[in-house]
Structure formats: C-alpha cells, structure tokens
PQR file of N, CA, C, O and H, with PARSE charges and radii, in Angstrom:
ATOM      1  N   UNK A   1      26.032 122.396  69.259 -0.4000 1.5000
ATOM      2  CA  UNK A   1      26.709 123.498  68.628 -0.0000 2.0000
ATOM      3  C   UNK A   1      26.205 124.802  69.255  0.5500 1.7000
ATOM      4  O   UNK A   1      25.011 124.962  69.509 -0.5500 1.4000
ATOM      5  N   UNK A   2      27.117 125.708  69.493 -0.4000 1.5000
ATOM      6  CA  UNK A   2      26.782 126.947  70.170 -0.0000 2.0000
ATOM      7  C   UNK A   2      26.418 128.041  69.175  0.5500 1.7000
ATOM      8  O   UNK A   2      26.973 128.120  68.079 -0.5500 1.4000
ATOM      9  H   UNK A   2      28.087 125.578  69.286  0.4000 1.0000
ATOM     10  N   UNK A   3      25.491 128.865  69.578 -0.4000 1.5000
ATOM     11  CA  UNK A   3      25.068 129.992  68.747 -0.0000 2.0000
ATOM     12  C   UNK A   3      25.546 131.315  69.346  0.5500 1.7000
ATOM     13  O   UNK A   3      25.009 132.374  69.022 -0.5500 1.4000
ATOM     14  H   UNK A   3      25.041 128.801  70.469  0.4000 1.0000
ATOM     15  N   UNK A   4      26.560 131.255  70.222 -0.4000 1.5000
ATOM     16  CA  UNK A   4      27.005 132.463  70.909 -0.0000 2.0000
ATOM     17  C   UNK A   4      27.614 133.479  69.947  0.5500 1.7000
ATOM     18  O   UNK A   4      27.571 134.680  70.215 -0.5500 1.4000
ATOM     19  H   UNK A   4      26.997 130.395  70.485  0.4000 1.0000
ATOM     20  N   UNK A   5      28.178 133.022  68.838 -0.4000 1.5000
ATOM     21  CA  UNK A   5      28.754 133.949  67.870 -0.0000 2.0000
ATOM     22  C   UNK A   5      27.710 134.793  67.172  0.5500 1.7000
ATOM     23  O   UNK A   5      28.014 135.898  66.724 -0.5500 1.4000
ATOM     24  H   UNK A   5      28.214 132.046  68.621  0.4000 1.0000
ATOM     25  N   UNK A   6      26.486 134.299  67.069 -0.4000 1.5000
ATOM     26  CA  UNK A   6      25.427 135.054  66.427 -0.0000 2.0000
ATOM     27  C   UNK A   6      24.732 136.023  67.362  0.5500 1.7000
ATOM     28  O   UNK A   6      24.056 136.946  66.907 -0.5500 1.4000
ATOM     29  H   UNK A   6      26.239 133.401  67.434  0.4000 1.0000
ATOM     30  N   UNK A   7      24.888 135.826  68.663 -0.4000 1.5000
ATOM     31  CA  UNK A   7      24.202 136.665  69.634 -0.0000 2.0000
ATOM     32  C   UNK A   7      25.078 137.829  70.067  0.5500 1.7000
ATOM     33  O   UNK A   7      24.612 138.967  70.135 -0.5500 1.4000
ATOM     34  H   UNK A   7      25.437 135.076  69.032  0.4000 1.0000
ATOM     35  N   UNK A   8      26.333 137.555  70.359 -0.4000 1.5000
ATOM     36  CA  UNK A   8      27.240 138.571  70.882 -0.0000 2.0000
ATOM     37  C   UNK A   8      28.340 138.876  69.874  0.5500 1.7000
ATOM     38  O   UNK A   8      28.832 137.986  69.181 -0.5500 1.4000
ATOM     39  H   UNK A   8      26.711 136.631  70.304  0.4000 1.0000
ATOM     40  N   UNK A   9      28.712 140.136  69.807 -0.4000 1.5000
ATOM     41  CA  UNK A   9      29.839 140.531  68.964 -0.0000 2.0000
ATOM     42  C   UNK A   9      31.125 140.300  69.754  0.5500 1.7000
ATOM     43  O   UNK A   9      31.070 140.118  70.970 -0.5500 1.4000
ATOM     44  H   UNK A   9      28.313 140.859  70.370  0.4000 1.0000
ATOM     45  N   UNK A  10      32.282 140.304  69.088 -0.4000 1.5000
ATOM     46  CA  UNK A  10      33.539 140.155  69.822 -0.0000 2.0000
ATOM     47  C   UNK A  10      33.747 141.242  70.885  0.5500 1.7000
ATOM     48  O   UNK A  10      34.328 140.974  71.937 -0.5500 1.4000
ATOM     49  H   UNK A  10      32.327 140.452  68.100  0.4000 1.0000
ATOM     50  N   UNK A  11      33.283 142.446  70.619 -0.4000 1.5000
ATOM     51  CA  UNK A  11      33.396 143.516  71.613 -0.0000 2.0000
ATOM     52  C   UNK A  11      32.557 143.201  72.847  0.5500 1.7000
ATOM     53  O   UNK A  11      32.993 143.456  73.970 -0.5500 1.4000
ATOM     54  H   UNK A  11      32.811 142.663  69.765  0.4000 1.0000
ATOM     55  N   UNK A  12      31.368 142.654  72.655 -0.4000 1.5000
ATOM     56  CA  UNK A  12      30.528 142.263  73.784 -0.0000 2.0000
ATOM     57  C   UNK A  12      31.212 141.191  74.634  0.5500 1.7000
ATOM     58  O   UNK A  12      31.201 141.266  75.863 -0.5500 1.4000
ATOM     59  H   UNK A  12      31.014 142.447  71.743  0.4000 1.0000
ATOM     60  N   UNK A  13      31.801 140.207  73.980 -0.4000 1.5000
ATOM     61  CA  UNK A  13      32.500 139.144  74.712 -0.0000 2.0000
ATOM     62  C   UNK A  13      33.695 139.686  75.470  0.5500 1.7000
ATOM     63  O   UNK A  13      33.963 139.249  76.590 -0.5500 1.4000
ATOM     64  H   UNK A  13      31.810 140.147  72.982  0.4000 1.0000
ATOM     65  N   UNK A  14      34.421 140.632  74.883 -0.4000 1.5000
ATOM     66  CA  UNK A  14      35.564 141.249  75.548 -0.0000 2.0000
ATOM     67  C   UNK A  14      35.114 142.024  76.786  0.5500 1.7000
ATOM     68  O   UNK A  14      35.743 141.930  77.840 -0.5500 1.4000
ATOM     69  H   UNK A  14      34.204 140.987  73.974  0.4000 1.0000
ATOM     70  N   UNK A  15      34.050 142.774  76.662 -0.4000 1.5000
ATOM     71  CA  UNK A  15      33.548 143.539  77.805 -0.0000 2.0000
ATOM     72  C   UNK A  15      33.031 142.630  78.914  0.5500 1.7000
ATOM     73  O   UNK A  15      33.188 142.946  80.093 -0.5500 1.4000
ATOM     74  H   UNK A  15      33.540 142.851  75.805  0.4000 1.0000
ATOM     75  N   UNK A  16      32.415 141.507  78.551 -0.4000 1.5000
ATOM     76  CA  UNK A  16      31.978 140.549  79.568 -0.0000 2.0000
ATOM     77  C   UNK A  16      33.180 139.937  80.290  0.5500 1.7000
ATOM     78  O   UNK A  16      33.138 139.740  81.504 -0.5500 1.4000
ATOM     79  H   UNK A  16      32.287 141.251  77.593  0.4000 1.0000
ATOM     80  N   UNK A  17      34.247 139.637  79.551 -0.4000 1.5000
ATOM     81  CA  UNK A  17      35.445 139.081  80.174 -0.0000 2.0000
ATOM     82  C   UNK A  17      36.097 140.105  81.101  0.5500 1.7000
ATOM     83  O   UNK A  17      36.564 139.752  82.184 -0.5500 1.4000
ATOM     84  H   UNK A  17      34.281 139.797  78.565  0.4000 1.0000
ATOM     85  N   UNK A  18      36.131 141.365  80.686 -0.4000 1.5000
ATOM     86  CA  UNK A  18      36.694 142.403  81.550 -0.0000 2.0000
ATOM     87  C   UNK A  18      35.859 142.587  82.812  0.5500 1.7000
ATOM     88  O   UNK A  18      36.405 142.792  83.896 -0.5500 1.4000
ATOM     89  H   UNK A  18      35.751 141.652  79.807  0.4000 1.0000
ATOM     90  N   UNK A  19      34.565 142.518  82.676 -0.4000 1.5000
ATOM     91  CA  UNK A  19      33.698 142.629  83.849 -0.0000 2.0000
ATOM     92  C   UNK A  19      33.824 141.445  84.788  0.5500 1.7000
ATOM     93  O   UNK A  19      33.749 141.605  86.007 -0.5500 1.4000
ATOM     94  H   UNK A  19      34.122 142.352  81.796  0.4000 1.0000
ATOM     95  N   UNK A  20      34.013 140.262  84.232 -0.4000 1.5000
ATOM     96  CA  UNK A  20      34.141 139.064  85.070 -0.0000 2.0000
ATOM     97  C   UNK A  20      35.473 139.027  85.808  0.5500 1.7000
ATOM     98  O   UNK A  20      35.543 138.516  86.925 -0.5500 1.4000
ATOM     99  H   UNK A  20      34.073 140.132  83.243  0.4000 1.0000
ATOM    100  N   UNK A  21      36.521 139.554  85.207 -0.4000 1.5000
ATOM    101  CA  UNK A  21      37.842 139.511  85.839 -0.0000 2.0000
ATOM    102  C   UNK A  21      38.188 140.730  86.655  0.5500 1.7000
ATOM    103  O   UNK A  21      39.234 140.750  87.302 -0.5500 1.4000
ATOM    104  H   UNK A  21      36.464 139.970  84.300  0.4000 1.0000
ATOM    105  N   UNK A  22      37.345 141.755  86.649 -0.4000 1.5000
ATOM    106  CA  UNK A  22      37.653 143.009  87.334 -0.0000 2.0000
ATOM    107  C   UNK A  22      37.862 142.858  88.850  0.5500 1.7000
ATOM    108  O   UNK A  22      38.776 143.486  89.386 -0.5500 1.4000
ATOM    109  H   UNK A  22      36.495 141.738  86.122  0.4000 1.0000
ATOM    110  N   UNK A  23      37.064 142.062  89.560 -0.4000 1.5000
ATOM    111  CA  UNK A  23      37.339 141.926  90.998 -0.0000 2.0000
ATOM    112  C   UNK A  23      38.719 141.332  91.283  0.5500 1.7000
ATOM    113  O   UNK A  23      39.385 141.734  92.237 -0.5500 1.4000
ATOM    114  H   UNK A  23      36.322 141.552  89.126  0.4000 1.0000
ATOM    115  N   UNK A  24      39.137 140.398  90.476 -0.4000 1.5000
ATOM    116  CA  UNK A  24      40.472 139.826  90.656 -0.0000 2.0000
ATOM    117  C   UNK A  24      41.565 140.838  90.384  0.5500 1.7000
ATOM    118  O   UNK A  24      42.608 140.816  91.037 -0.5500 1.4000
ATOM    119  H   UNK A  24      38.596 140.071  89.701  0.4000 1.0000
ATOM    120  N   UNK A  25      41.340 141.716  89.435 -0.4000 1.5000
ATOM    121  CA  UNK A  25      42.307 142.771  89.128 -0.0000 2.0000
ATOM    122  C   UNK A  25      42.499 143.683  90.332  0.5500 1.7000
ATOM    123  O   UNK A  25      43.628 144.016  90.692 -0.5500 1.4000
ATOM    124  H   UNK A  25      40.493 141.733  88.904  0.4000 1.0000
ATOM    125  N   UNK A  26      41.405 144.082  90.946 -0.4000 1.5000
ATOM    126  CA  UNK A  26      41.484 144.998  92.089 -0.0000 2.0000
ATOM    127  C   UNK A  26      42.146 144.327  93.292  0.5500 1.7000
ATOM    128  O   UNK A  26      43.083 144.873  93.875 -0.5500 1.4000
ATOM    129  H   UNK A  26      40.487 143.811  90.654  0.4000 1.0000
ATOM    130  N   UNK A  27      41.659 143.150  93.659 -0.4000 1.5000
ATOM    131  CA  UNK A  27      42.221 142.473  94.830 -0.0000 2.0000
ATOM    132  C   UNK A  27      43.652 142.015  94.593  0.5500 1.7000
ATOM    133  O   UNK A  27      44.470 142.042  95.513 -0.5500 1.4000
ATOM    134  H   UNK A  27      40.898 142.706  93.186  0.4000 1.0000
ATOM    135  N   UNK A  28      43.961 141.598  93.380 -0.4000 1.5000
ATOM    136  CA  UNK A  28      45.330 141.212  93.065 -0.0000 2.0000
ATOM    137  C   UNK A  28      46.291 142.389  93.121  0.5500 1.7000
ATOM    138  O   UNK A  28      47.422 142.249  93.585 -0.5500 1.4000
ATOM    139  H   UNK A  28      43.297 141.576  92.633  0.4000 1.0000
ATOM    140  N   UNK A  29      45.845 143.547  92.649 -0.4000 1.5000
ATOM    141  CA  UNK A  29      46.690 144.741  92.698 -0.0000 2.0000
ATOM    142  C   UNK A  29      46.950 145.171  94.138  0.5500 1.7000
ATOM    143  O   UNK A  29      48.067 145.560  94.480 -0.5500 1.4000
ATOM    144  H   UNK A  29      44.926 143.661  92.271  0.4000 1.0000
ATOM    145  N   UNK A  30      45.935 145.104  94.970 -0.4000 1.5000
ATOM    146  CA  UNK A  30      46.120 145.462  96.381 -0.0000 2.0000
ATOM    147  C   UNK A  30      47.080 144.493  97.057  0.5500 1.7000
ATOM    148  O   UNK A  30      47.994 144.914  97.766 -0.5500 1.4000
ATOM    149  H   UNK A  30      45.028 144.788  94.692  0.4000 1.0000
ATOM    150  N   UNK A  31      46.875 143.199  96.840 -0.4000 1.5000
ATOM    151  CA  UNK A  31      47.749 142.196  97.455 -0.0000 2.0000
ATOM    152  C   UNK A  31      49.177 142.305  96.925  0.5500 1.7000
ATOM    153  O   UNK A  31      50.130 142.186  97.695 -0.5500 1.4000
ATOM    154  H   UNK A  31      46.132 142.857  96.264  0.4000 1.0000
ATOM    155  N   UNK A  32      49.334 142.527  95.626 -0.4000 1.5000
ATOM    156  CA  UNK A  32      50.668 142.654  95.058 -0.0000 2.0000
ATOM    157  C   UNK A  32      51.415 143.855  95.585  0.5500 1.7000
ATOM    158  O   UNK A  32      52.617 143.773  95.841 -0.5500 1.4000
ATOM    159  H   UNK A  32      48.560 142.624  95.001  0.4000 1.0000
ATOM    160  N   UNK A  33      50.722 144.976  95.755 -0.4000 1.5000
ATOM    161  CA  UNK A  33      51.369 146.180  96.298 -0.0000 2.0000
ATOM    162  C   UNK A  33      51.755 145.989  97.754  0.5500 1.7000
ATOM    163  O   UNK A  33      52.773 146.515  98.203 -0.5500 1.4000
ATOM    164  H   UNK A  33      49.746 145.043  95.547  0.4000 1.0000
ATOM    165  N   UNK A  34      50.952 145.243  98.491 -0.4000 1.5000
ATOM    166  CA  UNK A  34      51.275 145.017  99.905 -0.0000 2.0000
ATOM    167  C   UNK A  34      52.415 144.015 100.070  0.5500 1.7000
ATOM    168  O   UNK A  34      53.220 144.143 100.993 -0.5500 1.4000
ATOM    169  H   UNK A  34      50.125 144.815  98.127  0.4000 1.0000
ATOM    170  N   UNK A  35      52.492 143.028  99.192 -0.4000 1.5000
ATOM    171  CA  UNK A  35      53.529 142.002  99.326 -0.0000 2.0000
ATOM    172  C   UNK A  35      54.883 142.477  98.827  0.5500 1.7000
ATOM    173  O   UNK A  35      55.911 142.050  99.353 -0.5500 1.4000
ATOM    174  H   UNK A  35      51.838 142.925  98.442  0.4000 1.0000
ATOM    175  N   UNK A  36      54.912 143.334  97.845 -0.4000 1.5000
ATOM    176  CA  UNK A  36      56.178 143.808  97.293 -0.0000 2.0000
ATOM    177  C   UNK A  36      56.392 145.237  97.779  0.5500 1.7000
ATOM    178  O   UNK A  36      56.102 146.196  97.063 -0.5500 1.4000
ATOM    179  H   UNK A  36      54.078 143.681  97.417  0.4000 1.0000
ATOM    180  N   UNK A  37      56.899 145.370  98.989 -0.4000 1.5000
ATOM    181  CA  UNK A  37      57.044 146.665  99.645 -0.0000 2.0000
ATOM    182  C   UNK A  37      58.048 147.582  98.949  0.5500 1.7000
ATOM    183  O   UNK A  37      57.839 148.794  98.895 -0.5500 1.4000
ATOM    184  H   UNK A  37      57.135 144.591  99.571  0.4000 1.0000
ATOM    185  N   UNK A  38      59.121 147.028  98.421 -0.4000 1.5000
ATOM    186  CA  UNK A  38      60.156 147.857  97.807 -0.0000 2.0000
ATOM    187  C   UNK A  38      59.705 148.528  96.520  0.5500 1.7000
ATOM    188  O   UNK A  38      60.084 149.668  96.249 -0.5500 1.4000
ATOM    189  H   UNK A  38      59.291 146.043  98.465  0.4000 1.0000
ATOM    190  N   UNK A  39      58.911 147.844  95.738 -0.4000 1.5000
ATOM    191  CA  UNK A  39      58.417 148.373  94.464 -0.0000 2.0000
ATOM    192  C   UNK A  39      56.921 148.107  94.352  0.5500 1.7000
ATOM    193  O   UNK A  39      56.504 147.164  93.680 -0.5500 1.4000
ATOM    194  H   UNK A  39      58.603 146.919  95.959  0.4000 1.0000
ATOM    195  N   UNK A  40      56.124 148.924  95.001 -0.4000 1.5000
ATOM    196  CA  UNK A  40      54.680 148.649  95.048 -0.0000 2.0000
ATOM    197  C   UNK A  40      53.978 148.783  93.696  0.5500 1.7000
ATOM    198  O   UNK A  40      52.967 148.120  93.465 -0.5500 1.4000
ATOM    199  H   UNK A  40      56.463 149.690  95.548  0.4000 1.0000
ATOM    200  N   UNK A  41      54.489 149.618  92.810 -0.4000 1.5000
ATOM    201  CA  UNK A  41      53.840 149.764  91.499 -0.0000 2.0000
ATOM    202  C   UNK A  41      54.002 148.472  90.694  0.5500 1.7000
ATOM    203  O   UNK A  41      53.055 147.988  90.075 -0.5500 1.4000
ATOM    204  H   UNK A  41      55.311 150.156  92.998  0.4000 1.0000
ATOM    205  N   UNK A  42      55.212 147.929  90.715 -0.4000 1.5000
ATOM    206  CA  UNK A  42      55.470 146.673  90.011 -0.0000 2.0000
ATOM    207  C   UNK A  42      54.656 145.546  90.640  0.5500 1.7000
ATOM    208  O   UNK A  42      54.078 144.722  89.931 -0.5500 1.4000
ATOM    209  H   UNK A  42      55.982 148.322  91.218  0.4000 1.0000
ATOM    210  N   UNK A  43      54.611 145.514  91.957 -0.4000 1.5000
ATOM    211  CA  UNK A  43      53.826 144.495  92.649 -0.0000 2.0000
ATOM    212  C   UNK A  43      52.345 144.603  92.342  0.5500 1.7000
ATOM    213  O   UNK A  43      51.666 143.590  92.177 -0.5500 1.4000
ATOM    214  H   UNK A  43      55.081 146.183  92.532  0.4000 1.0000
ATOM    215  N   UNK A  44      51.841 145.834  92.265 -0.4000 1.5000
ATOM    216  CA  UNK A  44      50.429 146.024  91.947 -0.0000 2.0000
ATOM    217  C   UNK A  44      50.129 145.583  90.518  0.5500 1.7000
ATOM    218  O   UNK A  44      49.090 144.975  90.262 -0.5500 1.4000
ATOM    219  H   UNK A  44      52.393 146.657  92.400  0.4000 1.0000
ATOM    220  N   UNK A  45      51.027 145.883  89.594 -0.4000 1.5000
ATOM    221  CA  UNK A  45      50.803 145.491  88.199 -0.0000 2.0000
ATOM    222  C   UNK A  45      50.819 143.973  88.058  0.5500 1.7000
ATOM    223  O   UNK A  45      49.936 143.396  87.424 -0.5500 1.4000
ATOM    224  H   UNK A  45      51.872 146.377  89.803  0.4000 1.0000
ATOM    225  N   UNK A  46      51.819 143.330  88.645 -0.4000 1.5000
ATOM    226  CA  UNK A  46      51.904 141.871  88.556 -0.0000 2.0000
ATOM    227  C   UNK A  46      50.762 141.192  89.306  0.5500 1.7000
ATOM    228  O   UNK A  46      50.190 140.213  88.827 -0.5500 1.4000
ATOM    229  H   UNK A  46      52.537 143.799  89.159  0.4000 1.0000
ATOM    230  N   UNK A  47      50.440 141.714  90.472 -0.4000 1.5000
ATOM    231  CA  UNK A  47      49.330 141.158  91.236 -0.0000 2.0000
ATOM    232  C   UNK A  47      47.995 141.345  90.533  0.5500 1.7000
ATOM    233  O   UNK A  47      47.132 140.470  90.583 -0.5500 1.4000
ATOM    234  H   UNK A  47      50.904 142.510  90.860  0.4000 1.0000
ATOM    235  N   UNK A  48      47.828 142.490  89.879 -0.4000 1.5000
ATOM    236  CA  UNK A  48      46.598 142.738  89.131 -0.0000 2.0000
ATOM    237  C   UNK A  48      46.424 141.782  87.972  0.5500 1.7000
ATOM    238  O   UNK A  48      45.333 141.260  87.742 -0.5500 1.4000
ATOM    239  H   UNK A  48      48.529 143.201  89.839  0.4000 1.0000
ATOM    240  N   UNK A  49      47.504 141.555  87.242 -0.4000 1.5000
ATOM    241  CA  UNK A  49      47.446 140.617  86.112 -0.0000 2.0000
ATOM    242  C   UNK A  49      47.160 139.206  86.608  0.5500 1.7000
ATOM    243  O   UNK A  49      46.333 138.497  86.035 -0.5500 1.4000
ATOM    244  H   UNK A  49      48.390 141.979  87.429  0.4000 1.0000
ATOM    245  N   UNK A  50      47.841 138.802  87.668 -0.4000 1.5000
ATOM    246  CA  UNK A  50      47.622 137.460  88.214 -0.0000 2.0000
ATOM    247  C   UNK A  50      46.204 137.314  88.769  0.5500 1.7000
ATOM    248  O   UNK A  50      45.554 136.294  88.543 -0.5500 1.4000
ATOM    249  H   UNK A  50      48.513 139.378  88.133  0.4000 1.0000
ATOM    250  N   UNK A  51      45.728 138.315  89.483 -0.4000 1.5000
ATOM    251  CA  UNK A  51      44.377 138.264  90.033 -0.0000 2.0000
ATOM    252  C   UNK A  51      43.319 138.237  88.947  0.5500 1.7000
ATOM    253  O   UNK A  51      42.323 137.523  89.061 -0.5500 1.4000
ATOM    254  H   UNK A  51      46.256 139.144  89.666  0.4000 1.0000
ATOM    255  N   UNK A  52      43.534 139.021  87.884 -0.4000 1.5000
ATOM    256  CA  UNK A  52      42.589 139.022  86.759 -0.0000 2.0000
ATOM    257  C   UNK A  52      42.531 137.656  86.106  0.5500 1.7000
ATOM    258  O   UNK A  52      41.451 137.145  85.812 -0.5500 1.4000
ATOM    259  H   UNK A  52      44.343 139.601  87.791  0.4000 1.0000
ATOM    260  N   UNK A  53      43.707 137.059  85.878 -0.4000 1.5000
ATOM    261  CA  UNK A  53      43.756 135.746  85.237 -0.0000 2.0000
ATOM    262  C   UNK A  53      43.096 134.679  86.112  0.5500 1.7000
ATOM    263  O   UNK A  53      42.354 133.837  85.605 -0.5500 1.4000
ATOM    264  H   UNK A  53      44.585 137.474  86.117  0.4000 1.0000
ATOM    265  N   UNK A  54      43.356 134.709  87.403 -0.4000 1.5000
ATOM    266  CA  UNK A  54      42.747 133.724  88.303 -0.0000 2.0000
ATOM    267  C   UNK A  54      41.233 133.889  88.382  0.5500 1.7000
ATOM    268  O   UNK A  54      40.493 132.906  88.359 -0.5500 1.4000
ATOM    269  H   UNK A  54      43.959 135.393  87.815  0.4000 1.0000
ATOM    270  N   UNK A  55      40.784 135.120  88.474 -0.4000 1.5000
ATOM    271  CA  UNK A  55      39.349 135.369  88.574 -0.0000 2.0000
ATOM    272  C   UNK A  55      38.639 134.988  87.276  0.5500 1.7000
ATOM    273  O   UNK A  55      37.581 134.359  87.306 -0.5500 1.4000
ATOM    274  H   UNK A  55      41.385 135.918  88.493  0.4000 1.0000
ATOM    275  N   UNK A  56      39.213 135.363  86.152 -0.4000 1.5000
ATOM    276  CA  UNK A  56      38.592 135.020  84.879 -0.0000 2.0000
ATOM    277  C   UNK A  56      38.608 133.505  84.662  0.5500 1.7000
ATOM    278  O   UNK A  56      37.641 132.940  84.152 -0.5500 1.4000
ATOM    279  H   UNK A  56      40.072 135.874  86.128  0.4000 1.0000
ATOM    280  N   UNK A  57      39.706 132.849  85.048 -0.4000 1.5000
ATOM    281  CA  UNK A  57      39.768 131.396  84.945 -0.0000 2.0000
ATOM    282  C   UNK A  57      38.736 130.719  85.824  0.5500 1.7000
ATOM    283  O   UNK A  57      38.138 129.719  85.426 -0.5500 1.4000
ATOM    284  H   UNK A  57      40.492 133.308  85.463  0.4000 1.0000
ATOM    285  N   UNK A  58      38.522 131.256  87.018 -0.4000 1.5000
ATOM    286  CA  UNK A  58      37.519 130.683  87.913 -0.0000 2.0000
ATOM    287  C   UNK A  58      36.112 130.858  87.349  0.5500 1.7000
ATOM    288  O   UNK A  58      35.285 129.954  87.460 -0.5500 1.4000
ATOM    289  H   UNK A  58      39.008 132.068  87.342  0.4000 1.0000
ATOM    290  N   UNK A  59      35.837 131.999  86.752 -0.4000 1.5000
ATOM    291  CA  UNK A  59      34.526 132.232  86.153 -0.0000 2.0000
ATOM    292  C   UNK A  59      34.296 131.293  84.977  0.5500 1.7000
ATOM    293  O   UNK A  59      33.216 130.722  84.831 -0.5500 1.4000
ATOM    294  H   UNK A  59      36.509 132.734  86.662  0.4000 1.0000
ATOM    295  N   UNK A  60      35.310 131.139  84.145 -0.4000 1.5000
ATOM    296  CA  UNK A  60      35.193 130.228  82.986 -0.0000 2.0000
ATOM    297  C   UNK A  60      34.975 128.794  83.465  0.5500 1.7000
ATOM    298  O   UNK A  60      34.125 128.081  82.932 -0.5500 1.4000
ATOM    299  H   UNK A  60      36.187 131.604  84.263  0.4000 1.0000
ATOM    300  N   UNK A  61      35.744 128.373  84.470 -0.4000 1.5000
ATOM    301  CA  UNK A  61      35.579 127.036  85.022 -0.0000 2.0000
ATOM    302  C   UNK A  61      34.187 126.850  85.619  0.5500 1.7000
ATOM    303  O   UNK A  61      33.573 125.797  85.446 -0.5500 1.4000
ATOM    304  H   UNK A  61      36.435 128.952  84.903  0.4000 1.0000
ATOM    305  N   UNK A  62      33.692 127.854  86.311 -0.4000 1.5000
ATOM    306  CA  UNK A  62      32.364 127.763  86.898 -0.0000 2.0000
ATOM    307  C   UNK A  62      31.297 127.650  85.816  0.5500 1.7000
ATOM    308  O   UNK A  62      30.370 126.849  85.939 -0.5500 1.4000
ATOM    309  H   UNK A  62      34.191 128.709  86.452  0.4000 1.0000
ATOM    310  N   UNK A  63      31.422 128.440  84.765 -0.4000 1.5000
ATOM    311  CA  UNK A  63      30.417 128.419  83.706 -0.0000 2.0000
ATOM    312  C   UNK A  63      30.457 127.089  82.941  0.5500 1.7000
ATOM    313  O   UNK A  63      29.409 126.530  82.618 -0.5500 1.4000
ATOM    314  H   UNK A  63      32.176 129.090  84.666  0.4000 1.0000
ATOM    315  N   UNK A  64      31.654 126.586  82.652 -0.4000 1.5000
ATOM    316  CA  UNK A  64      31.772 125.381  81.834 -0.0000 2.0000
ATOM    317  C   UNK A  64      31.546 124.094  82.619  0.5500 1.7000
ATOM    318  O   UNK A  64      30.950 123.151  82.098 -0.5500 1.4000
ATOM    319  H   UNK A  64      32.506 127.040  82.914  0.4000 1.0000
ATOM    320  N   UNK A  65      32.011 124.042  83.856 -0.4000 1.5000
ATOM    321  CA  UNK A  65      31.959 122.786  84.596 -0.0000 2.0000
ATOM    322  C   UNK A  65      30.805 122.703  85.590  0.5500 1.7000
ATOM    323  O   UNK A  65      30.180 121.650  85.722 -0.5500 1.4000
ATOM    324  H   UNK A  65      32.495 124.808  84.279  0.4000 1.0000
ATOM    325  N   UNK A  66      30.525 123.765  86.269 -0.4000 1.5000
ATOM    326  CA  UNK A  66      29.540 123.708  87.345 -0.0000 2.0000
ATOM    327  C   UNK A  66      28.139 124.019  86.847  0.5500 1.7000
ATOM    328  O   UNK A  66      27.188 123.305  87.167 -0.5500 1.4000
ATOM    329  H   UNK A  66      31.032 124.620  86.162  0.4000 1.0000
ATOM    330  N   UNK A  67      28.013 125.052  86.088 -0.4000 1.5000
ATOM    331  CA  UNK A  67      26.685 125.517  85.675 -0.0000 2.0000
ATOM    332  C   UNK A  67      26.109 124.723  84.579  0.5500 1.7000
ATOM    333  O   UNK A  67      24.997 125.003  84.132 -0.5500 1.4000
ATOM    334  H   UNK A  67      28.785 125.632  85.829  0.4000 1.0000
TER
END
C-alpha cells in the first residue's frame, strides 16, 4: 500500500507532473509548428499537447515498470 497521499498534496503531484512533461511540451510544440506550415499556431498547440502526453506517459512507464 502506498503512502504517497500522506506525503504530497494534490498540488504537489500536479506540479511534479507538469515538470515531468515540460520537455515534451516544448519539443512537441516546435515539431508541430514546423510540420504544419500553413497554421503554425495550431500545429504548435497540437504538437505541444501530444509531446506533453508522450513525455509524461514515458516518465510514468519508467517509474512504474523500470525503476
């Protein structure tokens, strides 16, 4: 049984998730803006969301399965 709820508040967990997914947000936004030349703002937004989700998923997978 995990005691993580007693150590960290929900705000702490949210900030850790934002910090873990931030590199994916940046690289995804850059890649999305470069790939969608006609509408770079839309491409950056979609790429940022996708990059954040992939990066956060990779961190969660690494913590749960590898570590």
